[in-house]
C-alpha positions in Angstrom: -5.8 -13.2 -15.8 -8.2 -15.7 -17.2 -5.5 -18.5 -18.6 -6.7 -21.9 -17.7 -5.5 -23.4 -14.4 -5.9 -27.1 -15.3 -3.7 -27.7 -18.0 -1.8 -31.0 -17.4 1.2 -30.8 -15.0 4.5 -30.3 -16.4 7.4 -32.7 -15.6 10.0 -29.6 -16.4 12.0 -27.8 -13.6 9.8 -24.8 -12.5 12.4 -22.6 -14.0 12.4 -24.3 -17.4 8.8 -24.4 -17.2 8.0 -20.6 -17.1 11.0 -19.8 -19.1 9.0 -19.7 -22.5 6.0 -17.6 -20.8 8.6 -15.0 -19.1 10.7 -14.7 -22.5 7.4 -13.9 -24.1 6.2 -11.3 -21.6 9.8 -9.4 -21.6 9.6 -9.3 -25.7 5.9 -8.1 -25.7 7.0 -5.5 -23.2 10.1 -4.5 -25.1 8.3 -4.6 -28.6 5.6 -2.1 -26.7 8.1 0.2 -25.5 9.7 0.3 -29.1 6.7 0.5 -30.8 5.4 3.5 -28.6 8.9 5.7 -29.2 8.6 4.8 -33.0 4.9 5.9 -33.3 5.4 8.9 -31.2 8.5 10.5 -32.8 9.3 8.9 -35.9 5.6 9.0 -37.1 3.9 11.9 -34.9 6.9 13.6 -34.8 6.8 14.7 -31.0 10.1 15.2 -29.4 9.1 12.7 -26.7 6.3 10.1 -27.7 3.0 11.1 -26.0 2.2 7.2 -26.2 2.7 5.1 -23.3 5.5 2.1 -23.8 3.0 0.2 -20.9 0.0 0.8 -22.8 1.6 -0.2 -26.0 2.7 -3.6 -24.4 -0.7 -4.0 -22.8 -2.4 -3.4 -26.1 0.1 -5.7 -28.0 -0.7 -8.5 -25.7 -4.0 -7.9 -25.6 -4.2 -8.5 -29.3 -2.2 -11.5 -29.4 -3.9 -13.2 -26.6 -7.4 -12.7 -28.2 -6.5 -13.3 -32.1 -4.7 -16.5 -31.5 -4.6 -19.3 -28.9 -1.4 -19.0 -27.0 0.2 -22.5 -26.5 0.1 -23.8 -23.2 3.9 -23.7 -23.0 3.7 -20.5 -22.3 0.9 -20.4 -19.7 3.2 -21.1 -16.6 5.6 -18.1 -17.5 2.4 -15.9 -18.1 1.1 -16.9 -14.7 4.6 -16.3 -13.2 5.0 -13.1 -14.6 1.5 -11.5 -13.4 2.5 -13.3 -9.8 5.8 -13.2 -9.1 7.6 -10.7 -11.6 4.9 -8.2 -10.8 5.4 -8.7 -6.8 9.4 -8.2 -7.3 8.7 -5.3 -9.5 6.3 -3.6 -6.4 9.0 -4.6 -4.1 11.7 -2.9 -5.9 9.6 0.4 -6.3 10.1 0.4 -2.6 13.4 2.2 -3.3 11.9 5.4 -4.7 10.3 6.5 -1.5 11.5 7.5 2.3 9.4 5.8 4.8 8.2 9.1 5.9 6.4 9.1 2.4 5.2 6.0 2.8 3.6 6.6 6.2 2.3 10.0 5.2 0.6 8.6 2.0 -0.4 5.6 3.9 -2.4 7.3 6.6 -3.9 10.2 4.2 -5.0 6.8 2.0 -6.6 5.0 4.6 -10.0 7.0 5.4 -10.4 7.6 1.5 -9.8 3.6 1.1 -12.4 2.8 3.9 -15.1 5.1 2.3 -14.6 3.8 -1.4 -14.5 -0.1 0.1 -17.9 0.5 2.2 -19.6 2.5 -0.6 -18.7 0.2 -3.4 -19.9 -3.0 -1.0 -23.4 -1.8 -0.3 -23.9 -0.2 -3.8 -23.2 -3.5 -5.3 -25.1 -5.8 -3.0 -28.2 -3.3 -3.0 -28.3 -3.3 -7.1 -27.7 -7.0 -6.9 -30.7 -7.7 -5.0 -32.7 -5.2 -7.4 -31.6 -7.3 -10.4 -32.3 -10.6 -8.9 -28.4 -12.0 -9.1 -27.6 -14.2 -6.4 -26.0 -13.0 -3.2 -23.1 -14.7 -3.9 -22.3 -13.2 -7.1 -23.1 -9.8 -5.6 -20.5 -10.4 -2.8 -17.6 -11.5 -5.3 -18.3 -8.4 -7.6 -18.4 -6.4 -4.6 -15.1 -7.5 -3.1 -13.4 -7.8 -6.6 -14.1 -4.1 -7.3 -13.8 -2.7 -4.2 -10.8 -4.5 -2.5 -8.6 -6.5 -4.7 -9.8 -7.7 -7.9 -9.2 -11.4 -8.7 -7.2 -12.0 -5.5 -10.3 -11.1 -3.3 -12.6 -13.1 -5.3 -10.7 -16.4 -5.1 -10.2 -15.7 -1.6 -13.6 -15.0 -0.9 -15.5 -17.6 -3.2 -14.7 -20.7 -0.8 -15.6 -18.6 2.4 -19.5 -17.9 1.0 -19.5 -21.5 -1.0 -19.7 -19.7 -4.2 -20.3 -21.7 -7.4 -17.4 -22.1 -9.9 -19.2 -20.3 -12.8 -19.8 -17.7 -10.0 -16.2 -17.4 -9.6 -15.5 -17.6 -13.3 -17.8 -14.4 -14.2 -16.7 -12.3 -11.0 -13.0 -12.8 -12.4 -14.0 -12.1 -16.2 -16.1 -9.0 -14.9 -13.5 -7.4 -12.8 -10.7 -8.0 -15.4 -12.8 -6.1 -17.9 -13.6 -3.0 -16.1 -10.3 -3.1 -14.4 -8.5 -3.0 -18.0 -10.9 -0.2 -19.1 -10.0 2.0 -16.1 -6.6 1.0 -16.3 -6.6 2.7 -19.7 -8.8 5.6 -19.4 -8.3 6.7 -15.5 -4.7 8.0 -16.2 -6.3 10.7 -18.8 -9.1 11.5 -16.1 -6.9 12.0 -13.3 -4.6 14.2 -15.4 -7.6 16.3 -16.2 -9.0 16.3 -12.8 -5.7 16.7 -10.7 -3.1 18.0 -13.1 -1.6 20.2 -10.4 -1.6 17.5 -7.8 0.1 14.1 -8.5 -0.5 12.9 -5.2 -4.3 13.1 -5.4 -3.9 11.8 -8.9 -2.3 8.6 -7.5 -4.9 8.5 -4.9 -7.7 8.3 -7.3 -5.8 5.5 -9.4 -4.8 3.6 -6.4 -8.8 3.5 -5.1 -10.7 3.4 -7.8 -8.9 0.7 -10.2 -9.4 -3.1 -9.2 -6.2 -5.1 -9.6 -2.8 -4.6 -8.2 -1.3 -5.2 -11.6 -3.9 -2.5 -13.1 -3.0 -0.2 -10.8 0.6 -0.7 -11.4 0.0 -0.2 -15.1 -1.9 2.9 -15.0 0.5 4.4 -12.6 3.4 3.6 -15.2 1.2 5.3 -17.9 0.3 8.6 -15.8 4.3 8.4 -15.3 5.2 8.0 -18.7 2.7 10.6 -20.0 2.5 13.3 -17.6 6.4 12.8 -16.5 5.3 12.4 -12.7 6.8 9.6 -10.6 4.6 11.0 -7.4 1.6 9.7 -9.2 2.9 6.6 -9.5 4.2 6.1 -6.1 1.0 7.4 -4.4 -1.2 4.7 -6.4 1.2 1.9 -5.4 1.0 2.8 -1.5 -2.4 3.4 -1.9 -3.5 -0.1 -3.4 -1.2 -1.6 -1.2 -3.1 -0.6 1.8 -6.3 -1.8 0.0 -4.6 -5.1 0.0 -3.9 -5.2 3.7 -7.4 -4.4 4.3 -8.3 -7.3 2.6 -7.4 -9.6 5.8 -10.1 -7.7 7.5 -12.7 -7.3 5.0 -12.9 -10.3 3.7 -13.7 -12.3 7.1 -16.2 -9.6 8.1 -18.1 -10.2 4.8 -17.7 -14.0 4.9 -19.3 -13.5 8.5 -22.3 -11.5 7.4 -23.0 -13.7 4.5 -23.1 -16.9 7.2 -25.6 -15.3 9.4 -27.7 -14.2 6.3 -27.8 -17.7 5.4 -27.6 -19.7 8.6 -24.2 -21.3 7.7 -20.7 -21.6 8.9 -18.3 -20.3 6.5 -15.8 -18.7 8.2 -13.9 -22.1 8.8 -12.7 -21.6 5.2 -10.8 -18.5 5.9 -7.0 -18.2 6.7 -6.7 -14.6 7.8 -2.5 -15.3 7.5 -3.0 -15.8 3.8 -4.9 -13.1 3.4 -1.9 -10.7 4.0 0.0 -9.8 0.8 3.5 -10.8 2.1 5.2 -8.5 -0.6 4.2 -5.8 1.0 6.5 -6.3 3.4 9.3 -6.3 0.7 8.4 -2.9 -0.5 8.5 -1.5 2.9 11.9 -3.0 3.5 13.4 -1.3 0.5 11.7 2.1 1.5 13.7 1.5 4.9 17.0 1.0 2.8 16.4 4.1 0.9 15.6 6.0 4.0 18.6 4.6 6.0 21.1 5.2 3.1 19.9 8.8 2.4 20.2 9.7 6.0 23.9 8.4 6.2 24.7 10.6 3.3 23.0 14.0 4.8 25.3 13.2 7.9 28.3 13.0 5.9 28.8 9.4 5.6 28.7 6.9 3.0 25.2 5.4 2.6 25.3 2.0 4.5 29.2 2.6 4.7 29.5 1.3 1.2 28.2 3.8 -1.2 29.1 7.5 -1.8 26.6 10.1 -3.1 27.3 9.4 -6.8 27.4 5.8 -6.5 24.2 5.5 -4.0 22.2 7.6 -7.1 23.5 5.0 -9.8 22.5 2.3 -7.4 18.7 3.4 -6.6 18.7 4.6 -10.1 19.5 0.8 -11.3 16.5 -0.7 -9.1 14.3 1.8 -10.3 15.0 1.0 -13.5 14.4 -3.0 -13.2 11.4 -2.3 -11.1 10.1 -0.4 -13.9 11.3 -3.4 -16.2 9.8 -6.0 -14.2 6.5 -4.1 -14.3 6.2 -3.8 -17.9 6.5 -7.7 -18.1 3.9 -8.0 -15.7 1.6 -5.7 -17.7 2.4 -7.7 -21.0 1.3 -10.6 -19.3 -1.9 -8.8 -18.4 -2.7 -8.6 -22.2 -1.5 -11.8 -23.3 -3.3 -13.6 -20.5 -6.8 -11.9 -20.7 -9.1 -13.6 -23.0 -12.6 -11.7 -23.7 -14.4 -14.7 -24.9 -14.8 -15.9 -21.4 -17.5 -13.3 -20.9 -19.9 -15.1 -23.6 -22.9 -16.5 -22.4 -22.4 -15.6 -18.9 -25.7 -13.3 -19.0 -25.8 -9.5 -18.6 -27.0 -8.8 -15.2 -24.1 -9.4 -13.1 -22.3 -7.3 -16.1 -24.5 -4.5 -15.2 -23.4 -4.7 -11.5 -20.0 -4.8 -12.6 -20.3 -1.6 -14.6 -22.0 0.1 -11.9 -19.6 -1.2 -9.3 -16.7 0.0 -11.3 -18.1 3.5 -12.0 -19.4 3.8 -8.1 -15.9 3.2 -6.8 -14.5 5.9 -9.1 -17.0 8.4 -8.1 -16.6 7.5 -4.6 -12.8 8.0 -4.7 -13.4 11.5 -6.5 -15.9 12.4 -3.7 -13.5 11.4 -1.0 -10.3 12.9 -2.4 -12.2 16.3 -2.8 -13.4 16.2 0.7 -10.0 15.6 2.0 -8.5 18.0 -0.3 -11.3 20.6 1.1 -9.9 19.9 4.8 -6.3 20.4 3.5 -5.2 16.9 4.0 -3.7 16.4 0.8 
């Protein structure tokens, strides 16, 4: 997201202040889903549209956000949709999974994630030195690409005393390449892992930068190829990456301070680095697991719902999880302005491109290795 954060403070209550942007996100998401159905079934004649509604919502948002200047009144709601609505959607996604699946996918993903993180950071820092860009810029692009996009960049910036323009460029960099990957990687994942949606999800979850972008690519994959497993695998993998942010960023700050003989670790609050919404996701998975177990033992789910009512309730929650994520994806498009890249120079852009390609390549190498060992 590249919405300005220095807009004047609104005197309206928060829920009123955010309403225009939230409604705009909802309308764009709704229009994206409708347009995908119209193009796929009415114009192209397919029984089921081959065009993802999520993809159309993002594209429509990008067109609106880059062709016109979105009024400031919409900005608070767009930021709210991208941050809070996205998190609510991910939390509700937990109802799709049992805790056994969460643990299985999380354990499989950890070695792959560490491999990708380490390789991407080393390659990015090496290339940054070769091209002569600052250590701060290299570090920001490395953490943004390998860990958690803009969140990791913003968290790392104060720890390495990064300049404002370095932060701006790094965020714009991973936004551009993350959005490109979000559109292209679902097709690549299906081409490479058509018979293994878990592997496809691992690829999406390790190779795409932002949490929102991973969720978007997983939803696109699910809609195009009717595979919920890939979305679930991608989501869990990305959440594990987010957790590792609380470990990797302090380590990189320590390394930076030793290299420059400074003490920057005082700027890091590890507790703030832990994404708390992950606990909500796990809670929903526990709710689903306990409810299913009660039904399997001949009881009502949580002593309230019979099997039919439980299926209806979990289906309702799943639907709203996808609706909230669609709104967040629309906000991604509406809030992304490519004009921020103008005048920022090309060398860091090359580093960001190589970093994005490298993390994707490392992900494939790791997945094929795990598959060869029979771990996935």
